[in-house]
N, C-alpha and C positions, 0 to 999 in steps of 0.2 A: 504494500500500500504506499502510496506515494505521501510525502509530508504535507499537510494541509497548509493551504496559502493563509498569510495572516488577513484579517477582515479589515484593518484600518490602514488608510495611506494619509500621506499629507495633502494631497488633493482631496480625498474624501473629508477629511477633518476641514479643511479650509472652506468647501463648500457647504458644509453643514449649517444651516439656517436655523433661527430660533422659532419654536412653535408656540401654540397656545398654552402648552404645559412643558415642563423639564422632560426630557427624554435622553437615552443613554445609546452610545456607539461602542460595541463591545469590540475588545482586541483579543479576547480568549485569556484564559488562565487567571480569570478574576479582575483583568484590568479593563476599565472602561472610562470613556469620555463623557461627563454629563454636561450637556448642551441645556443652559437654563434659558426659560422664556425671556430674560433679558438680554440674551446672547452672549453669555460668560460660558466658557469652556474649560472645565476643572476635571483633571485626573483624578480617579478613584480606583483604589484596589480592594475588592472584597476576597476576604479569606475566612477560613475556620481555624480557630485555636482552641483546643480542649473541648472540641463539639459545639462551640457557640460561635456564631455569624459574627464578623467584624468587619469594619470599614475603615479605610487609611486615605486620607488626601494627600496626594503626591505634588499639588501645585497646579497653576493654570496653564492651559496652552496659549500662546507660542513660548511662554517663559520656560516651560518644560516641555520639550519637543516629544515627538514620537519615539524618537531613537533613546531618549534619556527616561521617558516613562518606562520604557521595557525593560532598560538597565536596572531601574529601581525595584521594578516587579521581580525580577530575578534575584535581587539583593535581599529582598524581604521574604521572598519564597524559600530561599537558603536558611535565613533566620528561623522560620516557622520549622523547616525539616530539622533543626538543631534544637528546638523546644524553645525558642525564643518569641516573645510576641512582639512584632514591631512596634506596636502602638505604644506599649508599656516601655520598650526600649528607647524610644524617641522621646518619651516622657521622662525618663530617668536622665537621659542626656541634657534636656532641656533643663532639669533641676540642678545638674552638675553644673551647667554653664551659668546658671543663675547666681549659684555661690560663687564663681570663680569671678564674676563681674562686681561683686560686692565692693563698693567704694573703699579705697585704701588698704593697705596690704594687712595691716594688724587692727582691723575693726573688731569690736565686740561681737558682731554678728558672726563674723568670718571665723573668728578663732573658736567660737562657741559651738559651730557647725563642725569645727576640724575636729575639736575635742572628742565630741559625741561620735563621731565616725571612727576615730582612733579607738575608742573602747566599745564600740558596738557589738563585738564578739564576745565581751566580758561581763555584759549586763543583760537582762531579760529584754525581750522585744517589747513588752509593755512598759517597762521604765524607761526604754530607749524613746518610745512615741510619746510617753506622757512628759518627759524632760524636755522633748524638742516642742511639744506642743504649748507648754507653759512658757517657753522662751519666745517663741513666734506670737504668742497672743498678747504677753505682758512686757516683755523686754526689748525685742529687736523695734517695735515702732517707737521706743522712747531711747534706747542708748544703742542700737544695732550699728548706726552710721558712725558711730564715736570711736576714735582711737583708742585703745585699751587704757593708755594712760591720761586720757583725759576724762575718763569716768570716775567721778567722785561718789562719795558715800552719800552726800546729798541726792544724787540721782538715784541711787537704789532705794535709800529712804521713800522717795517721792513714788516708786513703783509699788512698793509694799503697800504704801497708805491708801493709794486708790485701789488696791486689791481687798484691804481690809475694809474700805467704805463699801465694797462691793458684798462683803459678808463672806469671803472664801479664804478664811484664815489659814487653813490646812493647805490649800494652793499656793498661798504666799509664802509659807514658809519653804515648801518645796522649792518655789521658785527663787528664793533666797540662797538655799543650799547649791542650786544649780549654778547661779551667778558666782558664789564663793567658789565652788569647785572649777569653774571655768577661769577665774583669776590665779587659783593656786597653780593650775596646770599651765597657764600662760606665763606665770613667773618662772617655774621650774624649767620651760623649755626657752626661756630667753625673749619672750614677746612681751611682757609686761615687767615694770618694777617693782610693784607691790600690789597687795590684795585690799582695795578700798572697802570691801566686805567685812574684813576684820574689825574695822571701826565700828561697827554697828551693833548694838544689844538687840538683837531680834526680838527677844521676848518681851522688851518695852514698847515695841511698835504693833507686835501681832498678839500680845497676850499669850498666856498660858494656854497650852493646849488643853482641851476637855477630853476627859476619857470616854471613849465612843463605846458604849455598851449594845451590842446588836442584840435586836428583839429575836426571841426564839420561843419554842414550845417545849414543855418538860413534863406535862402530865400524859399519861397513857392514852387517854380518849384523844387527845388533842394530835399525839403523834400518830396515832390510828387513822384518824380522819386525813391528816396530811398525806400519809402513805396511801391510802386508798385514792385520794384526789389525783396523787402524781399517776397512780396507774391507770385512773380513768381518764387521764388528760387526752383529749380530742385533738391535740396540735400535733406537731412533728414527733414522729418515733423516736428520731435521735434524741430530741430535746427531753423526752420522757425518760428515756434510758439514762441520759446523762444525770437528769435529776435523782433517780434512783441511785445510781452510782455515787453519787454526791453524798445521798443520806447514809450508806453504808460505809464509806470511806472518809466522809467529812475533811475532804482536801478542799483547798481554795479553788475559788471559781476557775481561775486561770488555769490551773493544773487539770480541770476538767475539760475546758476548752481545748486545750493544746495536748491532752494525752495521745501518744502514737503508740502504734502496735508494737513499734521496735523496742518500748519501753517495758511492755508486758512480756512476763515469762510465766506462761500458762502451765509449765511443767513443775516449776518451782512455787508455783502460787504466789508471786510476788510482782509489784509494779516498782520499777525502779526510774524515780525522776530525777534527772539531772540537776546537778548545781544550778544552772543557768535560768532553769524554771522555777528556782524556789527562793523565796523571801530570805531565807536564812543563808543563800549562797553555798549551801551544802548539799551533796547528793543525800536523798531520802528514799526510804524503802517502805512501801505500804503493803503490808500483808493482805492477800485477797481470801476471803471467806468463801464457804462453799456456795452460799447465795450470790455473791458477785461473781464467783467463776460462771455459774450459770448465765448471768446476764451477759458477761462478755463472750461467752461461745453464742450466745444469741446475737450480738452485734456482729461478730465475726461474719455472720451469713450476710450480714447487710453492708458493713464497711470494711470487710478485709482487703478490698480492691483500693482503698485508701490508706495514705499514711496515718490519718488520725481517726482514733476509735469513734469520736463522734463527730463528723464532719458537718460543714453546713448543708444546709437543706438546698441550697442552690447550686453548690458544687462541692463533689467529694475531695478535691484537692486543696481545699481552703477550711480553716478550723471553724466551729460554729461560732456566730456572732456573740459580740460583747453582751448584748442585752436579751440574748434568747431566754437564758435561765430565769432571770428576773422577770421578764415578760410573762414567761408561763406562770410563775408563782402569782403574778396579778390576775392573769386572766382566770385562775382557779379561785379568786375571790378573797386572796389574803392582801391586806393593805400593808404599807411601809411599816405600820405601826404594829403588825401582827407577825409578819415573818419576811425573811429575806434568804437568799441561798446561802449566805455567810452563817446563818443562824443554826445549820446543821453542826458547826465546829461547838459553839455554845450547847447545843442540846446535847451531844455527846460528852462534853467536858462536865455539865452539871450532872449528868445521869451516871457517868463511870464514876465519878468521884462519890458520889451518894449512895449508889446501889451495888458497884461491884467491889472484889476483894483486891484489886489490882493497886499497886503503891503509887503514890502521886506521881513519882519521877517516871514511871512507866506512861501513865496517862499522858503527860506531859510532852514526853518523847514522840508520842504517836500524833501529837498535835504539831509536832516540829517546833516546839519552842525549846529555848536554852535550858538546858539542866546541867547544874554545877559549875565548875571554873571551865574557862576556855579550853584547857588542857584535857580535862576529863569527859567534855562533850563528845568527841569522836570515838572515845572508849565506851561511852554509855550507850549511843546508838547501836554500838556491836552487842553489848552486854545485854541490852534490854530486847533484842530481836526476837529470842524465844517465847519471851513474856508477851512481847506485841502481837505476836502470832495468836497466843491465846486469847489476848484481849479483843483482837478484831472479830475473832469467832464469836466470843462473847457477846459483843455488840451486835453482831449480824443475828444472832439467836434471839436476842431482846427484841429487836425491831420485827424480826419475824412472828415470835410469840405475840407482841403487842398488836400487831396487825391482824392476827387470828381474832 
């Protein structure tokens, strides 16, 4: 069979006239020219990435010639074949260029971004995003353009005062520490002479942090109703299973959302959470009870083709969304004053301390709380593992019995 001829020529493109509605002239393999009713001629590339149809603008004709459009098509097709989404890659390069053109070599914004990029592999994804979002929202608009050595304590105080007036004291504290760490890093690397944040008594501006007690449920009937509500949840199957897993393991929401099959050892009945995903920055082991093992085997039938145990309902290649678990709890009828997903931790802690025979140190170790001195903590995690296996089965049996 002979090679099919390409459908577009420069003559055909030049002679294409606008019509009452926009229309397309195809060149094959997803490349086409969009002729708008106003007379514009724009190159587009339609492609599929992870089974989803996407479109990419390549530029206007004649600025982008037919030959150039075909060259771009082959470049992007090659990227797709190598698992790269052209749209996301262009966005990434645009953001990278945006950072490079930040005014002055040593502005606060440039160095703050550089520091976060430098430590990206040493902090959790959530921590990285939260730190960057705080800087972008509350710092860069005010001091981002200033050279590091022109930023004064008064500038930082003003940022914090604005945030306090908004009633976001906790976020203000985090932003303060991000600023301070940026300056410490800049000083250590020779980009700044000193850290002006060290002149600030942050507690005098923000006030003392209030202890946040998470609402929970600790009576048997209340727990039974909650578990039944979860099992009867008519929303996403993944969300329901994730909430049940959270009830039986009481790990933090982020650990459930980003749980990966590579961390689950079904043979050893252990979930090994890496340090980068832990608030404590230490590897953590979650023993898996018989009920949890059954749950995971059911999930494997649904999501074993995904890296995530509880993937997003939109795509198995991405984790569950940030608000999925909380949203489900709200749709079950529980208000913010009655229960939140984090309440499973308080539920376990209260009941285990009151009703089990396990030692305080064992219970706290399974909550991933620091136990003993810094030297003894690693030893304690190993020492308590057998007891924690028994504890997790006790908790699982307790929930199963309450549910009956």
